[in-house]
RODO-2510 file (C-alpha; in nm, 4 decimals, decimal comma):
residues 340
     n   res          X          Y          Z
     1     x     0,0000     0,0000     0,0000
     2     x     0,1023     0,3616    -0,0653
     3     x    -0,0042     0,6936     0,0831
     4     x    -0,1758     0,9702    -0,1133
     5     x    -0,1111     1,3400    -0,0273
     6     x    -0,3836     1,3225     0,2399
     7     x    -0,2183     1,0316     0,4130
     8     x    -0,4697     0,7695     0,2930
     9     x    -0,3349     0,4315     0,1917
    10     x    -0,3843     0,3336    -0,1718
    11     x    -0,2979     0,0128    -0,3561
    12     x     0,0510    -0,0042    -0,4994
    13     x    -0,0144    -0,2806    -0,7459
    14     x     0,2254    -0,5701    -0,8058
    15     x     0,5661    -0,5361    -0,6439
    16     x     0,8324    -0,4366    -0,8922
    17     x     1,2078    -0,4664    -0,8774
    18     x     1,3944    -0,1440    -0,8209
    19     x     1,5105     0,0287    -1,1377
    20     x     1,7865     0,2156    -0,9554
    21     x     2,1297     0,0561    -0,9465
    22     x     2,3205     0,1675    -0,6385
    23     x     2,6966     0,1351    -0,6943
    24     x     2,8585     0,3081    -0,3944
    25     x     2,9721     0,1252    -0,0805
    26     x     2,6641     0,2687     0,0903
    27     x     2,4505     0,1331    -0,1938
    28     x     2,3416    -0,1926    -0,0248
    29     x     2,2241     0,0069     0,2772
    30     x     2,0329     0,2454     0,0494
    31     x     1,8625    -0,0545    -0,1092
    32     x     1,7683    -0,1910     0,2348
    33     x     1,6412     0,1530     0,3392
    34     x     1,4119     0,1788     0,0347
    35     x     1,2890    -0,1757     0,0955
    36     x     1,2018    -0,0907     0,4566
    37     x     1,0151     0,2254     0,3548
    38     x     0,8083     0,0298     0,1021
    39     x     0,7320    -0,2377     0,3600
    40     x     0,5783     0,0427     0,5690
    41     x     0,3439     0,1345     0,2823
    42     x     0,5313     0,4182     0,1112
    43     x     0,5779     0,4155    -0,2676
    44     x     0,9197     0,5795    -0,2352
    45     x     0,9820     0,5912    -0,6107
    46     x     1,0793     0,9593    -0,6272
    47     x     1,2852     0,9241    -0,3117
    48     x     1,4634     0,6221    -0,4580
    49     x     1,5635     0,8275    -0,7619
    50     x     1,6968     1,1027    -0,5338
    51     x     1,8970     0,8441    -0,3401
    52     x     2,0341     0,7265    -0,6736
    53     x     2,1558     1,0815    -0,7369
    54     x     2,3225     1,0818    -0,3940
    55     x     2,4782     0,7416    -0,4686
    56     x     2,6302     0,8690    -0,7950
    57     x     2,7581     1,1820    -0,6194
    58     x     2,9400     0,9672    -0,3610
    59     x     3,1218     0,7673    -0,6285
    60     x     3,2040     1,0636    -0,8539
    61     x     3,3370     1,2940    -0,5825
    62     x     3,5801     1,0773    -0,3894
    63     x     3,3614     0,9983    -0,0866
    64     x     3,3174     0,6276    -0,1578
    65     x     3,4803     0,4948     0,1596
    66     x     3,1604     0,3553     0,3086
    67     x     3,1186     0,6300     0,5699
    68     x     2,8487     0,8948     0,6046
    69     x     3,0748     1,1916     0,6729
    70     x     3,0212     1,5605     0,7421
    71     x     3,2431     1,6765     0,4487
    72     x     3,0366     1,4615     0,2121
    73     x     2,7064     1,6024     0,3402
    74     x     2,8411     1,9572     0,3371
    75     x     2,9299     1,9304    -0,0307
    76     x     2,6139     1,7464    -0,1372
    77     x     2,3922     2,0023     0,0393
    78     x     2,5031     2,2895    -0,1848
    79     x     2,2330     2,4096    -0,4245
    80     x     2,3334     2,3499    -0,7862
    81     x     2,2965     2,6218    -1,0530
    82     x     2,0672     2,3873    -1,2471
    83     x     1,8169     2,3230    -0,9660
    84     x     1,5679     2,5206    -0,7617
    85     x     1,5721     2,5541    -0,3852
    86     x     1,2696     2,3276    -0,3420
    87     x     1,4302     2,0435    -0,5370
    88     x     1,7530     2,0803    -0,3421
    89     x     1,5588     2,0683    -0,0130
    90     x     1,3667     1,7621    -0,1327
    91     x     1,6831     1,5598    -0,1970
    92     x     1,8295     1,6675     0,1376
    93     x     1,5162     1,5456     0,3202
    94     x     1,5690     1,1992     0,1701
    95     x     1,9373     1,1988     0,2656
    96     x     1,8434     1,3050     0,6184
    97     x     1,5953     1,0166     0,6465
    98     x     1,8618     0,7776     0,5221
    99     x     2,1033     0,9099     0,7865
   100     x     1,8443     0,8443     1,0586
   101     x     1,8010     0,4925     0,9211
   102     x     2,1765     0,4319     0,9465
   103     x     2,1895     0,5491     1,3072
   104     x     1,8882     0,3293     1,3892
   105     x     2,0822     0,0188     1,2826
   106     x     2,3948     0,1170     1,4727
   107     x     2,5973     0,2882     1,1981
   108     x     2,7571     0,6265     1,2669
   109     x     2,6177     0,8937     1,0359
   110     x     2,6307     1,2715     1,0206
   111     x     2,2623     1,3672     1,0177
   112     x     2,2033     1,6830     0,8086
   113     x     2,0267     1,9667     0,9855
   114     x     1,6551     1,9998     0,9267
   115     x     1,6089     2,1632     0,5884
   116     x     1,9738     2,0990     0,5022
   117     x     2,2556     2,3480     0,4991
   118     x     2,2228     2,6954     0,3583
   119     x     2,2704     2,7352    -0,0137
   120     x     2,4810     3,0414     0,0613
   121     x     2,8306     2,9189     0,1291
   122     x     2,9952     3,0993     0,4243
   123     x     3,3272     3,2731     0,3778
   124     x     3,5857     3,0264     0,5088
   125     x     3,8227     3,1105     0,7891
   126     x     4,1821     3,0702     0,6732
   127     x     4,4651     3,0347     0,9224
   128     x     4,7417     3,2926     0,9258
   129     x     5,1069     3,1843     0,9448
   130     x     5,1170     3,1907     1,3254
   131     x     4,8015     2,9831     1,3605
   132     x     4,9293     2,7373     1,1008
   133     x     5,2551     2,7019     1,2958
   134     x     5,0631     2,6503     1,6215
   135     x     4,8427     2,3894     1,4550
   136     x     5,1368     2,1837     1,3299
   137     x     5,3088     2,2158     1,6681
   138     x     5,0015     2,0553     1,8251
   139     x     5,0084     1,7790     1,5646
   140     x     5,3776     1,7111     1,6273
   141     x     5,3256     1,6906     2,0053
   142     x     5,0578     1,4245     1,9701
   143     x     5,1508     1,1102     2,1637
   144     x     4,8824     0,8396     2,1901
   145     x     4,8811     0,6426     2,5142
   146     x     4,8138     0,3065     2,3548
   147     x     5,1132     0,1464     2,1887
   148     x     4,9079     0,0220     1,8936
   149     x     4,8051     0,3807     1,8155
   150     x     5,1517     0,5358     1,8269
   151     x     5,1979     0,5065     1,4508
   152     x     4,9211     0,7647     1,4083
   153     x     5,1432     1,0325     1,5645
   154     x     5,3802     1,0251     1,2661
   155     x     5,0919     0,9645     1,0267
   156     x     4,8974     1,2806     1,1154
   157     x     5,2165     1,4857     1,1104
   158     x     5,2759     1,3839     0,7480
   159     x     4,9115     1,3684     0,6348
   160     x     4,8152     1,7271     0,7144
   161     x     5,1422     1,8642     0,5746
   162     x     5,0944     1,6769     0,2469
   163     x     4,7371     1,8084     0,2157
   164     x     4,8611     2,1628     0,2791
   165     x     5,1775     2,1477     0,0659
   166     x     5,0051     1,9787    -0,2297
   167     x     4,6557     2,1256    -0,2030
   168     x     4,4966     1,7810    -0,1918
   169     x     4,1374     1,7018    -0,1104
   170     x     4,1074     1,5049     0,2129
   171     x     3,9619     1,2071     0,0232
   172     x     4,2576     1,2083    -0,2172
   173     x     4,5098     1,1936     0,0662
   174     x     4,3266     0,9278     0,2671
   175     x     4,2788     0,7050    -0,0387
   176     x     4,6415     0,7141    -0,1553
   177     x     4,7843     0,3661    -0,2087
   178     x     5,1545     0,3018    -0,1620
   179     x     5,1710     0,1911    -0,5265
   180     x     5,0547     0,5389    -0,6294
   181     x     5,3309     0,7192    -0,4399
   182     x     5,6617     0,7424    -0,6295
   183     x     5,9083     0,8844    -0,3783
   184     x     6,2083     0,8484    -0,6088
   185     x     6,0470     1,0834    -0,8625
   186     x     5,8374     1,2765    -0,6112
   187     x     5,5020     1,2059    -0,7784
   188     x     5,1588     1,1207    -0,6398
   189     x     4,9103     0,9499    -0,8711
   190     x     4,5615     1,0676    -0,7813
   191     x     4,3152     0,8184    -0,9287
   192     x     3,9348     0,8380    -0,9621
   193     x     3,9080     1,1678    -0,7808
   194     x     3,6242     1,4206    -0,8103
   195     x     3,4501     1,3734    -1,1441
   196     x     3,6314     1,0377    -1,1744
   197     x     3,9422     1,2215    -1,2987
   198     x     4,3054     1,1134    -1,2641
   199     x     4,6071     1,3418    -1,2340
   200     x     4,9704     1,3580    -1,1245
   201     x     5,0748     1,5743    -0,8303
   202     x     5,4424     1,6668    -0,8082
   203     x     5,6003     1,7013    -0,4640
   204     x     5,8396     1,9780    -0,3703
   205     x     6,1785     1,8467    -0,2557
   206     x     6,1137     1,9146     0,1127
   207     x     5,7738     1,7440     0,0897
   208     x     5,9315     1,4467    -0,0893
   209     x     6,1897     1,4115     0,1879
   210     x     5,9147     1,4361     0,4494
   211     x     5,7234     1,1551     0,2781
   212     x     6,0360     0,9410     0,2499
   213     x     6,1093     0,9749     0,6216
   214     x     5,7469     0,9033     0,7056
   215     x     5,7344     0,6006     0,4743
   216     x     6,0486     0,4516     0,6299
   217     x     5,9106     0,5000     0,9817
   218     x     5,5688     0,3596     0,8886
   219     x     5,7310     0,0511     0,7375
   220     x     5,8551    -0,0364     1,0860
   221     x     5,4916    -0,0548     1,1996
   222     x     5,3333    -0,2016     0,8854
   223     x     5,5973    -0,3491     0,6506
   224     x     5,3490    -0,4610     0,3827
   225     x     5,0819    -0,1932     0,4057
   226     x     4,8604    -0,1129     0,1064
   227     x     4,7600     0,2400     0,2033
   228     x     5,0087     0,5236     0,2291
   229     x     4,8018     0,6640     0,5171
   230     x     4,6611     0,3498     0,6792
   231     x     4,3794     0,3228     0,9280
   232     x     4,2961     0,0231     1,1406
   233     x     4,2272    -0,3321     1,0269
   234     x     4,4284    -0,2919     0,7047
   235     x     4,1949    -0,0203     0,5748
   236     x     4,2728     0,3333     0,4625
   237     x     4,2474     0,6140     0,7164
   238     x     3,8759     0,7115     0,7237
   239     x     3,7957     1,0645     0,6096
   240     x     3,5850     1,1109     0,9215
   241     x     3,8837     1,0245     1,1422
   242     x     4,1122     1,2720     0,9655
   243     x     3,8431     1,5397     0,9898
   244     x     3,7913     1,4738     1,3623
   245     x     4,1657     1,4774     1,4342
   246     x     4,2052     1,8088     1,2530
   247     x     3,9442     1,9602     1,4856
   248     x     4,1138     1,7917     1,7839
   249     x     4,4518     1,9509     1,7063
   250     x     4,3031     2,2889     1,6129
   251     x     4,1157     2,3102     1,9429
   252     x     4,4348     2,2406     2,1405
   253     x     4,6516     2,5122     1,9956
   254     x     4,7380     2,8314     2,1865
   255     x     4,4406     3,0643     2,2179
   256     x     4,1893     2,8020     2,1062
   257     x     3,9737     2,8533     2,4158
   258     x     3,9271     3,2241     2,3468
   259     x     3,8186     3,2192     1,9819
   260     x     3,5372     3,0676     1,7789
   261     x     3,7211     3,0133     1,4503
   262     x     3,6321     2,6878     1,2770
   263     x     3,8588     2,5903     0,9882
   264     x     3,8359     2,2386     0,8446
   265     x     4,0790     2,0025     0,6734
   266     x     3,9612     2,1499     0,3421
   267     x     4,0936     2,4830     0,4694
   268     x     4,4472     2,3523     0,4073
   269     x     4,3676     2,3030     0,0363
   270     x     4,2043     2,6457     0,0246
   271     x     4,5085     2,8002     0,1928
   272     x     4,7384     2,6347    -0,0624
   273     x     4,5556     2,8135    -0,3453
   274     x     4,5596     3,1525    -0,1733
   275     x     4,9281     3,1317    -0,0788
   276     x     5,0282     3,0134    -0,4265
   277     x     4,8558     3,3057    -0,6000
   278     x     4,9835     3,5498    -0,3362
   279     x     5,3399     3,4337    -0,4000
   280     x     5,2957     3,4753    -0,7756
   281     x     5,1735     3,8309    -0,7264
   282     x     5,4632     3,9143    -0,4922
   283     x     5,7154     3,7737    -0,7399
   284     x     5,5630     3,9584    -1,0349
   285     x     5,4722     3,6346    -1,2110
   286     x     5,2224     3,6460    -1,4980
   287     x     4,9322     3,4866    -1,3109
   288     x     4,7213     3,4549    -1,6257
   289     x     4,9931     3,2398    -1,7813
   290     x     5,0333     3,0236    -1,4709
   291     x     4,6710     2,9824    -1,3707
   292     x     4,5823     2,6815    -1,5864
   293     x     4,8777     2,4897    -1,4408
   294     x     4,7280     2,5445    -1,0958
   295     x     4,3827     2,4433    -1,2220
   296     x     4,5192     2,1102    -1,3503
   297     x     4,7334     2,0582    -1,0394
   298     x     4,4245     2,0892    -0,8182
   299     x     4,2096     1,8668    -1,0387
   300     x     3,9609     2,1440    -1,1159
   301     x     3,7608     2,1501    -1,4377
   302     x     3,8021     2,5221    -1,5043
   303     x     3,9739     2,8405    -1,3867
   304     x     3,6605     2,9819    -1,2157
   305     x     3,6616     2,6857    -0,9754
   306     x     4,0143     2,7769    -0,8674
   307     x     3,9517     3,1512    -0,8614
   308     x     3,6464     3,0998    -0,6424
   309     x     3,8792     3,0080    -0,3553
   310     x     4,0711     3,3324    -0,3907
   311     x     3,7671     3,5464    -0,4620
   312     x     3,6140     3,4496    -0,1262
   313     x     3,9251     3,5699     0,0541
   314     x     3,9394     3,8940    -0,1439
   315     x     3,5808     3,9536    -0,0367
   316     x     3,6637     3,8876     0,3298
   317     x     3,9733     4,1086     0,3133
   318     x     4,2081     3,8583     0,4755
   319     x     4,5331     3,6918     0,3735
   320     x     4,5482     3,8819     0,0459
   321     x     4,8644     4,0419    -0,0862
   322     x     4,9368     4,2706    -0,3789
   323     x     4,7776     4,6006    -0,4753
   324     x     4,4125     4,6438    -0,5611
   325     x     4,4675     4,6842    -0,9349
   326     x     4,6616     4,3579    -0,9513
   327     x     4,3924     4,1721    -0,7600
   328     x     4,1216     4,3159    -0,9838
   329     x     4,3049     4,1919    -1,2922
   330     x     4,3869     3,8487    -1,1554
   331     x     4,0668     3,7794    -0,9652
   332     x     3,7529     3,8700    -1,1616
   333     x     3,4051     3,8282    -1,0185
   334     x     3,3280     3,4570    -1,0266
   335     x     3,0152     3,2533    -0,9698
   336     x     2,9667     3,0247    -0,6710
   337     x     3,1088     2,6758    -0,7087
   338     x     3,0541     2,3723    -0,4936
   339     x     3,3400     2,2858    -0,2587
   340     x     3,6067     2,1916    -0,5086
***
């Protein structure tokens, strides 16, 4: 039986197999969720299609680690240029119901706020050089009590520096396999990232040496590991764990108790873009000529995606160098882009 708009139950007709193919690691749970809803008398055809959209988003955007994380929900909740607010709210309601279903069966899930997140993306808070130094000092002082967790001290120290120095997405760093890290050449192979795109990321010499030292130390803990940044039980480090540890270290730096600033791991990627363009401006580099190299390095589809990072900071008036005329030439008005 199904419900009409008034809440009355109406015949559904013969049961039909689902026409939606869920392919993400959360897919089997989505299928079970739809099955449960239908067993309660709901048609759930439209909702199933919206879940299918969410499933494809997970696979295409590097969140396919089987977790229901805050970064994933934050990105999916953004209103697309091609959709209205009502449609965006409708798909977020379904995702929220799915999150409640996961928690009801004992699976950790970040439940979206009622109505979803705002379609207006807030201006991010970017750390200044002193705060960045304090953050990494906190990371380097980390010393887990349990012996089996001590490898994570060196892991976090390298992980967050690689994200910052290379401008990686958190999913790209956490999903790096050892086979995709060439430390002799200083190259990271980023495979099946956002938009199912592959690219090469070249390490600076100091970052390459950092990774070599880290790799040698990690080999003492896990000689035959698959993942460059391993988690527990031979799995990759979960995105949710990296995100939580970032907040843990940030909240333990000097002055953390007296401010309400809330950067995220993605802030490190954002900061990489801002600092790179700032350095070009300071050095008198032709930014127009260099920009597409940065676009490709970050795995963006177009220059506006990259410039959106910098445009937000210009608007907030922080961490921007160079004179106003230079900024106006380099950073035109750009449209909102989803978290890139």
